[in-house]
PASEBA-1860 file (N, C-alpha, C; in nm, 3 decimals):
! residues 152
1> XXXXXXXX> 0.096/-0.100/-0.027/-0.007/-0.005/-0.005/0.048/0.097/-0.012 ~ 0.178/0.100/0.077/0.260/0.226/0.099/0.341/0.249/-0.030 ~ 0.361/0.156/-0.132/0.470/0.192/-0.279/0.352/0.265/-0.359 ~ 0.218/0.214/-0.356/0.135/0.257/-0.444/0.062/0.420/-0.375 ~ 0.090/0.442/-0.291/0.077/0.617/-0.239/0.154/0.705/-0.237 ~ 0.304/0.613/-0.212/0.422/0.692/-0.261/0.443/0.741/-0.438 ~ 0.374/0.653/-0.470/0.369/0.667/-0.663/0.276/0.762/-0.693 ~ 0.161/0.778/-0.615/0.100/0.909/-0.648/0.112/1.027/-0.597
9> XXXXXXXX> 0.172/1.006/-0.477/0.252/1.114/-0.433/0.377/1.221/-0.517 ~ 0.418/1.136/-0.579/0.544/1.158/-0.657/0.472/1.198/-0.788 ~ 0.441/1.152/-0.837/0.356/1.211/-0.942/0.260/1.310/-0.900 ~ 0.205/1.357/-0.794/0.176/1.485/-0.770/0.287/1.594/-0.783 ~ 0.411/1.537/-0.671/0.479/1.647/-0.673/0.538/1.717/-0.812 ~ 0.552/1.598/-0.897/0.602/1.634/-1.032/0.499/1.717/-1.150 ~ 0.383/1.733/-1.077/0.290/1.754/-1.156/0.286/1.902/-1.087 ~ 0.311/1.943/-0.972/0.287/2.037/-0.892/0.396/2.118/-0.937
17> XXXXXXXX> 0.549/2.048/-0.932/0.674/2.094/-0.956/0.621/2.194/-1.128 ~ 0.600/2.113/-1.163/0.581/2.154/-1.335/0.492/2.281/-1.385 ~ 0.403/2.245/-1.260/0.289/2.359/-1.304/0.339/2.512/-1.255 ~ 0.400/2.483/-1.139/0.517/2.562/-1.114/0.560/2.670/-1.150 ~ 0.651/2.544/-1.210/0.765/2.614/-1.350/0.692/2.720/-1.450 ~ 0.592/2.655/-1.491/0.511/2.702/-1.624/0.499/2.828/-1.534 ~ 0.415/2.829/-1.420/0.369/2.975/-1.358/0.468/3.108/-1.431 ~ 0.554/3.063/-1.364/0.680/3.170/-1.316/0.691/3.169/-1.473
25> XXXXXXXX> 0.709/3.121/-1.577/0.807/3.127/-1.677/0.648/3.217/-1.738 ~ 0.532/3.204/-1.694/0.396/3.266/-1.749/0.473/3.420/-1.697 ~ 0.456/3.467/-1.608/0.474/3.554/-1.533/0.621/3.643/-1.583 ~ 0.710/3.553/-1.630/0.837/3.598/-1.687/0.795/3.641/-1.778 ~ 0.745/3.584/-1.813/0.665/3.676/-1.997/0.592/3.746/-2.008 ~ 0.553/3.830/-1.892/0.434/3.905/-1.916/0.482/4.045/-1.952 ~ 0.432/4.144/-2.005/0.462/4.244/-2.108/0.474/4.371/-1.967 ~ 0.622/4.411/-1.937/0.619/4.470/-1.849/0.703/4.626/-1.876
33> XXXXXXXX> 0.656/4.663/-1.969/0.765/4.814/-2.049/0.661/4.944/-1.959 ~ 0.745/5.006/-1.915/0.709/5.123/-1.817/0.808/5.227/-1.890 ~ 0.737/5.376/-1.923/0.835/5.465/-1.949/0.845/5.551/-1.894 ~ 0.765/5.558/-1.747/0.728/5.722/-1.658/0.759/5.637/-1.493 ~ 0.848/5.728/-1.476/0.875/5.723/-1.286/0.689/5.603/-1.218 ~ 0.632/5.709/-1.259/0.515/5.585/-1.204/0.495/5.495/-1.290 ~ 0.486/5.446/-1.356/0.478/5.295/-1.463/0.555/5.184/-1.393 ~ 0.710/5.299/-1.371/0.790/5.180/-1.311/0.773/5.111/-1.169
41> XXXXXXXX> 0.706/5.223/-1.096/0.671/5.163/-0.952/0.581/5.087/-0.993 ~ 0.469/5.077/-1.082/0.370/4.991/-1.092/0.365/4.873/-1.106 ~ 0.502/4.874/-1.220/0.566/4.726/-1.283/0.611/4.683/-1.166 ~ 0.727/4.708/-1.101/0.773/4.664/-0.916/0.683/4.658/-0.856 ~ 0.568/4.741/-0.822/0.472/4.632/-0.735/0.378/4.497/-0.820 ~ 0.367/4.528/-0.957/0.306/4.377/-1.040/0.434/4.270/-1.029 ~ 0.510/4.284/-1.024/0.589/4.151/-0.958/0.617/4.090/-0.845 ~ 0.634/4.234/-0.733/0.588/4.172/-0.612/0.490/4.092/-0.603
49> XXXXXXXX> 0.323/4.135/-0.628/0.220/4.073/-0.647/0.297/3.900/-0.723 ~ 0.281/3.899/-0.792/0.285/3.766/-0.871/0.370/3.691/-0.796 ~ 0.519/3.757/-0.737/0.617/3.648/-0.686/0.527/3.590/-0.545 ~ 0.423/3.715/-0.484/0.368/3.666/-0.373/0.277/3.545/-0.401 ~ 0.188/3.569/-0.501/0.114/3.480/-0.513/0.189/3.282/-0.614 ~ 0.283/3.338/-0.657/0.401/3.251/-0.689/0.415/3.115/-0.576 ~ 0.469/3.259/-0.490/0.468/3.155/-0.323/0.373/3.078/-0.255 ~ 0.278/3.153/-0.268/0.148/3.127/-0.199/0.054/2.968/-0.291
57> XXXXXXXX> 0.114/2.989/-0.407/0.061/2.897/-0.504/0.163/2.756/-0.475 ~ 0.281/2.751/-0.466/0.365/2.676/-0.429/0.359/2.607/-0.287 ~ 0.322/2.719/-0.167/0.336/2.670/-0.065/0.172/2.540/-0.041 ~ 0.117/2.593/-0.141/-0.030/2.464/-0.136/-0.042/2.379/-0.174 ~ 0.052/2.390/-0.323/0.057/2.283/-0.337/0.139/2.176/-0.297 ~ 0.260/2.237/-0.174/0.367/2.169/-0.123/0.239/2.065/-0.016 ~ 0.151/2.134/0.043/0.020/2.110/0.176/-0.009/2.028/0.107 ~ -0.049/2.000/0.002/-0.197/1.895/-0.094/-0.132/1.812/-0.056
65> XXXXXXXX> 0.021/1.827/-0.169/0.053/1.672/-0.172/0.173/1.625/-0.102 ~ 0.136/1.678/0.069/0.185/1.582/0.137/0.080/1.564/0.230 ~ -0.039/1.564/0.195/-0.176/1.537/0.272/-0.212/1.373/0.203 ~ -0.150/1.369/0.080/-0.162/1.228/0.028/-0.158/1.115/0.135 ~ -0.003/1.092/0.159/0.005/1.025/0.308/-0.114/1.012/0.371 ~ -0.203/1.077/0.388/-0.285/1.020/0.477/-0.345/0.884/0.492 ~ -0.343/0.856/0.338/-0.405/0.745/0.250/-0.352/0.605/0.355 ~ -0.268/0.631/0.436/-0.184/0.566/0.479/-0.272/0.481/0.579
73> XXXXXXXX> -0.370/0.568/0.635/-0.507/0.506/0.832/-0.558/0.472/0.755 ~ -0.580/0.380/0.755/-0.687/0.224/0.671/-0.860/0.298/0.672 ~ -0.862/0.368/0.776/-1.000/0.458/0.788/-1.011/0.532/0.707 ~ -0.940/0.633/0.661/-0.933/0.718/0.549/-0.935/0.631/0.441 ~ -0.830/0.551/0.389/-0.828/0.498/0.262/-0.949/0.455/0.201 ~ -1.043/0.359/0.312/-1.174/0.271/0.289/-1.248/0.361/0.292 ~ -1.247/0.544/0.323/-1.430/0.592/0.291/-1.368/0.675/0.200 ~ -1.453/0.674/0.058/-1.383/0.742/-0.002/-1.427/0.912/-0.059
81> XXXXXXXX> -1.486/0.941/0.077/-1.508/1.087/0.091/-1.371/1.150/0.179 ~ -1.330/1.084/0.254/-1.239/1.107/0.340/-1.095/1.090/0.263 ~ -1.098/1.007/0.135/-0.973/1.016/0.100/-0.976/1.061/-0.007 ~ -1.054/1.154/-0.121/-1.130/1.243/-0.159/-1.080/1.415/-0.128 ~ -1.096/1.387/0.015/-1.035/1.491/0.087/-0.876/1.543/0.089 ~ -0.832/1.405/0.072/-0.700/1.388/0.118/-0.650/1.420/-0.021 ~ -0.689/1.373/-0.106/-0.685/1.471/-0.267/-0.696/1.605/-0.281 ~ -0.788/1.634/-0.321/-0.882/1.763/-0.385/-0.949/1.809/-0.286
89> XXXXXXXX> -0.907/1.787/-0.120/-0.991/1.865/-0.081/-0.969/2.061/-0.024 ~ -0.810/2.061/-0.012/-0.753/2.163/0.026/-0.746/2.267/-0.126 ~ -0.695/2.155/-0.237/-0.714/2.299/-0.346/-0.853/2.332/-0.389 ~ -0.972/2.208/-0.400/-1.120/2.282/-0.413/-1.139/2.366/-0.319 ~ -1.122/2.407/-0.192/-1.161/2.507/-0.049/-1.092/2.604/-0.097 ~ -0.937/2.570/-0.173/-0.847/2.684/-0.223/-0.925/2.812/-0.358 ~ -0.942/2.710/-0.454/-1.013/2.771/-0.550/-1.146/2.796/-0.553 ~ -1.263/2.777/-0.450/-1.370/2.826/-0.415/-1.334/2.983/-0.358
97> XXXXXXXX> -1.227/2.994/-0.276/-1.164/3.146/-0.187/-1.165/3.186/-0.295 ~ -1.066/3.120/-0.379/-1.007/3.267/-0.491/-1.129/3.276/-0.575 ~ -1.217/3.177/-0.627/-1.379/3.246/-0.667/-1.431/3.360/-0.617 ~ -1.422/3.358/-0.489/-1.487/3.468/-0.432/-1.459/3.541/-0.403 ~ -1.283/3.550/-0.407/-1.203/3.629/-0.423/-1.214/3.752/-0.530 ~ -1.228/3.638/-0.629/-1.203/3.739/-0.773/-1.355/3.784/-0.781 ~ -1.478/3.714/-0.720/-1.604/3.804/-0.777/-1.609/3.928/-0.662 ~ -1.587/3.915/-0.536/-1.556/4.006/-0.501/-1.527/4.149/-0.584
105> XXXXXXXX> -1.405/4.133/-0.586/-1.280/4.196/-0.639/-1.364/4.292/-0.759 ~ -1.438/4.199/-0.834/-1.519/4.235/-0.920/-1.638/4.295/-0.947 ~ -1.732/4.273/-0.841/-1.840/4.383/-0.812/-1.832/4.474/-0.749 ~ -1.675/4.474/-0.689/-1.664/4.624/-0.586/-1.611/4.738/-0.698 ~ -1.477/4.684/-0.741/-1.406/4.740/-0.814/-1.408/4.736/-0.981 ~ -1.486/4.654/-1.021/-1.513/4.584/-1.199/-1.442/4.602/-1.261 ~ -1.291/4.495/-1.195/-1.186/4.497/-1.271/-1.162/4.347/-1.195 ~ -1.051/4.261/-1.245/-0.989/4.158/-1.147/-0.838/4.186/-1.220
113> XXXXXXXX> -0.783/4.158/-1.126/-0.612/4.112/-1.110/-0.580/4.037/-1.210 ~ -0.450/4.066/-1.345/-0.465/3.948/-1.408/-0.317/3.822/-1.313 ~ -0.244/3.879/-1.218/-0.209/3.753/-1.168/-0.329/3.647/-1.068 ~ -0.441/3.706/-1.064/-0.531/3.613/-1.004/-0.580/3.521/-1.106 ~ -0.619/3.647/-1.208/-0.647/3.549/-1.350/-0.574/3.402/-1.357 ~ -0.440/3.464/-1.358/-0.375/3.312/-1.382/-0.331/3.218/-1.273 ~ -0.371/3.279/-1.152/-0.333/3.193/-0.981/-0.472/3.107/-0.984 ~ -0.573/3.138/-1.108/-0.680/3.047/-1.086/-0.662/2.977/-1.187
121> XXXXXXXX> -0.655/3.035/-1.325/-0.617/2.872/-1.418/-0.553/2.771/-1.378 ~ -0.425/2.814/-1.328/-0.332/2.697/-1.245/-0.378/2.637/-1.125 ~ -0.491/2.718/-1.062/-0.599/2.589/-0.982/-0.650/2.511/-1.035 ~ -0.697/2.576/-1.133/-0.807/2.481/-1.156/-0.739/2.332/-1.243 ~ -0.617/2.376/-1.298/-0.546/2.282/-1.418/-0.520/2.133/-1.296 ~ -0.444/2.237/-1.141/-0.378/2.143/-1.053/-0.510/2.089/-0.980 ~ -0.648/2.169/-0.992/-0.761/2.031/-0.918/-0.803/1.925/-1.002 ~ -0.788/1.961/-1.129/-0.832/1.873/-1.212/-0.730/1.717/-1.228
129> XXXXXXXX> -0.609/1.796/-1.202/-0.501/1.653/-1.175/-0.527/1.551/-1.101 ~ -0.566/1.638/-0.967/-0.630/1.531/-0.845/-0.704/1.500/-0.866 ~ -0.798/1.563/-0.881/-0.949/1.502/-0.920/-0.907/1.374/-1.024 ~ -0.800/1.349/-1.149/-0.772/1.257/-1.192/-0.702/1.140/-1.141 ~ -0.597/1.212/-1.045/-0.475/1.117/-0.971/-0.624/1.005/-0.853 ~ -0.704/1.090/-0.811/-0.809/1.034/-0.709/-0.919/0.935/-0.773 ~ -0.940/0.949/-0.917/-0.993/0.854/-0.950/-0.902/0.745/-1.031 ~ -0.805/0.711/-1.022/-0.665/0.626/-1.058/-0.671/0.576/-0.923
137> XXXXXXXX> -0.653/0.643/-0.846/-0.617/0.568/-0.652/-0.756/0.492/-0.611 ~ -0.829/0.473/-0.645/-0.989/0.456/-0.632/-1.017/0.339/-0.695 ~ -0.939/0.356/-0.866/-0.953/0.231/-0.909/-0.870/0.081/-0.872 ~ -0.734/0.174/-0.838/-0.667/0.072/-0.798/-0.665/0.026/-0.639 ~ -0.718/0.046/-0.558/-0.772/0.044/-0.467/-0.876/-0.041/-0.444 ~ -0.949/-0.008/-0.515/-1.087/-0.132/-0.523/-1.045/-0.233/-0.597 ~ -0.972/-0.271/-0.694/-0.906/-0.434/-0.748/-0.830/-0.449/-0.649 ~ -0.815/-0.398/-0.568/-0.689/-0.435/-0.447/-0.787/-0.518/-0.336
145> XXXXXXXX> -0.889/-0.442/-0.295/-0.992/-0.464/-0.166/-1.029/-0.605/-0.251 ~ -1.074/-0.609/-0.383/-1.151/-0.718/-0.456/-1.054/-0.862/-0.423 ~ -0.938/-0.806/-0.462/-0.818/-0.940/-0.507/-0.751/-0.940/-0.383 ~ -0.749/-0.929/-0.246/-0.659/-0.934/-0.125/-0.520/-0.955/-0.210 ~ -0.491/-1.024/-0.290/-0.348/-1.156/-0.284/-0.264/-1.045/-0.415 ~ -0.349/-0.917/-0.493/-0.278/-0.850/-0.586/-0.175/-0.736/-0.500 ~ -0.043/-0.734/-0.489/0.028/-0.652/-0.414/0.044/-0.573/-0.566 ~ 0.041/-0.460/-0.518/0.131/-0.357/-0.658/0.215/-0.257/-0.559
END
Protein backbone atom coordinates (compact mmCIF):
# COMPACT_ATOMS: atom_id res chain seq x y z
CA UNK A 1 0.00 0.00 0.00
CA UNK A 2 2.85 2.35 0.82
CA UNK A 3 4.30 1.99 -2.67
CA UNK A 4 0.99 2.92 -4.29
CA UNK A 5 0.57 6.03 -2.15
CA UNK A 6 4.20 7.01 -2.70
CA UNK A 7 3.80 6.69 -6.49
CA UNK A 8 0.72 8.91 -6.47
CA UNK A 9 2.50 11.40 -4.22
CA UNK A 10 5.52 11.44 -6.54
CA UNK A 11 3.31 12.03 -9.60
CA UNK A 12 1.55 14.84 -7.74
CA UNK A 13 4.85 16.45 -6.77
CA UNK A 14 6.05 16.29 -10.37
CA UNK A 15 2.81 17.85 -11.62
CA UNK A 16 3.07 20.52 -8.91
CA UNK A 17 6.65 21.39 -9.82
CA UNK A 18 5.83 21.48 -13.53
CA UNK A 19 2.85 23.78 -12.91
CA UNK A 20 4.92 26.02 -10.63
CA UNK A 21 7.68 26.35 -13.23
CA UNK A 22 5.11 27.03 -15.93
CA UNK A 23 3.44 29.61 -13.68
CA UNK A 24 6.78 31.35 -13.14
CA UNK A 25 7.48 31.31 -16.88
CA UNK A 26 4.10 32.89 -17.60
CA UNK A 27 4.85 35.57 -15.00
CA UNK A 28 8.29 36.18 -16.52
CA UNK A 29 6.83 36.59 -20.01
CA UNK A 30 4.30 39.27 -19.04
CA UNK A 31 4.81 42.63 -20.68
CA UNK A 32 6.43 45.01 -18.19
CA UNK A 33 7.36 47.98 -20.37
CA UNK A 34 7.42 51.18 -18.35
CA UNK A 35 8.18 54.65 -19.67
CA UNK A 36 7.77 56.89 -16.64
CA UNK A 37 8.59 56.84 -12.95
CA UNK A 38 5.04 55.99 -11.86
CA UNK A 39 4.78 53.19 -14.41
CA UNK A 40 8.10 51.78 -13.18
CA UNK A 41 6.76 51.72 -9.60
CA UNK A 42 3.59 49.97 -10.81
CA UNK A 43 5.66 47.37 -12.69
CA UNK A 44 7.75 46.72 -9.56
CA UNK A 45 4.57 46.32 -7.48
CA UNK A 46 3.15 43.97 -10.12
CA UNK A 47 6.30 41.83 -9.94
CA UNK A 48 6.08 41.72 -6.14
CA UNK A 49 2.40 40.70 -6.31
CA UNK A 50 3.21 37.98 -8.86
CA UNK A 51 6.04 36.66 -6.69
CA UNK A 52 3.71 36.64 -3.68
CA UNK A 53 1.02 34.72 -5.55
CA UNK A 54 3.55 32.22 -6.90
CA UNK A 55 4.90 31.66 -3.37
CA UNK A 56 1.38 31.11 -2.04
CA UNK A 57 0.74 28.69 -4.91
CA UNK A 58 3.95 26.78 -4.13
CA UNK A 59 3.12 26.39 -0.43
CA UNK A 60 -0.45 25.33 -1.22
CA UNK A 61 0.60 22.58 -3.62
CA UNK A 62 3.26 21.34 -1.19
CA UNK A 63 0.67 21.07 1.57
CA UNK A 64 -1.78 19.33 -0.76
CA UNK A 65 0.89 16.83 -1.80
CA UNK A 66 1.75 15.97 1.79
CA UNK A 67 -1.88 15.17 2.59
CA UNK A 68 -1.71 12.17 0.26
CA UNK A 69 0.13 10.29 3.00
CA UNK A 70 -2.99 10.36 5.17
CA UNK A 71 -4.19 7.50 2.96
CA UNK A 72 -1.86 5.25 4.97
CA UNK A 73 -4.57 5.34 7.64
CA UNK A 74 -6.96 2.47 6.93
CA UNK A 75 -10.06 4.40 8.00
CA UNK A 76 -9.31 7.25 5.58
CA UNK A 77 -8.29 4.97 2.73
CA UNK A 78 -11.51 2.91 2.89
CA UNK A 79 -13.78 5.98 3.06
CA UNK A 80 -14.14 7.53 -0.42
CA UNK A 81 -15.10 10.93 0.94
CA UNK A 82 -12.16 11.23 3.31
CA UNK A 83 -9.80 9.87 0.70
CA UNK A 84 -11.11 12.43 -1.79
CA UNK A 85 -10.47 15.19 0.74
CA UNK A 86 -6.83 14.09 1.08
CA UNK A 87 -6.43 14.38 -2.67
CA UNK A 88 -8.60 17.34 -3.65
CA UNK A 89 -10.03 18.89 -0.48
CA UNK A 90 -7.60 21.76 0.04
CA UNK A 91 -7.27 22.56 -3.69
CA UNK A 92 -11.07 22.72 -3.96
CA UNK A 93 -11.39 24.99 -0.90
CA UNK A 94 -8.59 27.24 -2.18
CA UNK A 95 -10.23 27.42 -5.59
CA UNK A 96 -13.60 28.35 -4.07
CA UNK A 97 -11.97 31.05 -1.92
CA UNK A 98 -10.09 32.40 -4.93
CA UNK A 99 -13.29 32.54 -7.00
CA UNK A 100 -15.09 34.35 -4.19
CA UNK A 101 -12.19 36.81 -3.86
CA UNK A 102 -12.21 37.47 -7.60
CA UNK A 103 -16.00 37.94 -7.69
CA UNK A 104 -15.96 40.34 -4.73
CA UNK A 105 -13.18 42.34 -6.37
CA UNK A 106 -15.01 42.38 -9.67
CA UNK A 107 -18.32 43.54 -8.20
CA UNK A 108 -16.67 46.10 -5.95
CA UNK A 109 -14.05 47.55 -8.30
CA UNK A 110 -15.26 46.27 -11.71
CA UNK A 111 -11.85 44.75 -12.47
CA UNK A 112 -9.89 41.56 -11.94
CA UNK A 113 -6.13 41.55 -11.49
CA UNK A 114 -4.21 39.56 -14.09
CA UNK A 115 -2.17 37.67 -11.44
CA UNK A 116 -5.44 36.44 -9.94
CA UNK A 117 -6.61 35.23 -13.34
CA UNK A 118 -3.38 33.28 -13.81
CA UNK A 119 -3.58 31.86 -10.29
CA UNK A 120 -7.17 30.79 -10.96
CA UNK A 121 -6.19 29.06 -14.20
CA UNK A 122 -3.32 27.13 -12.63
CA UNK A 123 -5.45 26.24 -9.60
CA UNK A 124 -8.12 24.76 -11.87
CA UNK A 125 -5.47 22.73 -13.70
CA UNK A 126 -4.04 21.46 -10.39
CA UNK A 127 -7.50 20.57 -9.05
CA UNK A 128 -8.31 18.66 -12.25
CA UNK A 129 -5.06 16.71 -11.96
CA UNK A 130 -5.75 15.78 -8.31
CA UNK A 131 -9.27 14.62 -9.21
CA UNK A 132 -7.83 12.45 -11.98
CA UNK A 133 -5.25 11.04 -9.55
CA UNK A 134 -8.02 10.30 -7.03
CA UNK A 135 -10.05 8.40 -9.63
CA UNK A 136 -7.02 6.30 -10.59
CA UNK A 137 -6.17 5.73 -6.91
CA UNK A 138 -9.71 4.54 -6.14
CA UNK A 139 -9.62 2.10 -9.07
CA UNK A 140 -6.39 0.58 -7.76
CA UNK A 141 -7.69 0.43 -4.18
CA UNK A 142 -10.99 -1.16 -5.21
CA UNK A 143 -9.16 -3.72 -7.34
CA UNK A 144 -6.90 -4.49 -4.40
CA UNK A 145 -9.84 -4.84 -2.00
CA UNK A 146 -11.62 -7.18 -4.42
CA UNK A 147 -8.53 -9.40 -4.73
CA UNK A 148 -6.36 -8.96 -1.60
CA UNK A 149 -3.64 -11.24 -3.00
CA UNK A 150 -2.80 -8.69 -5.70
CA UNK A 151 -0.03 -6.46 -4.37
CA UNK A 152 1.28 -3.56 -6.41
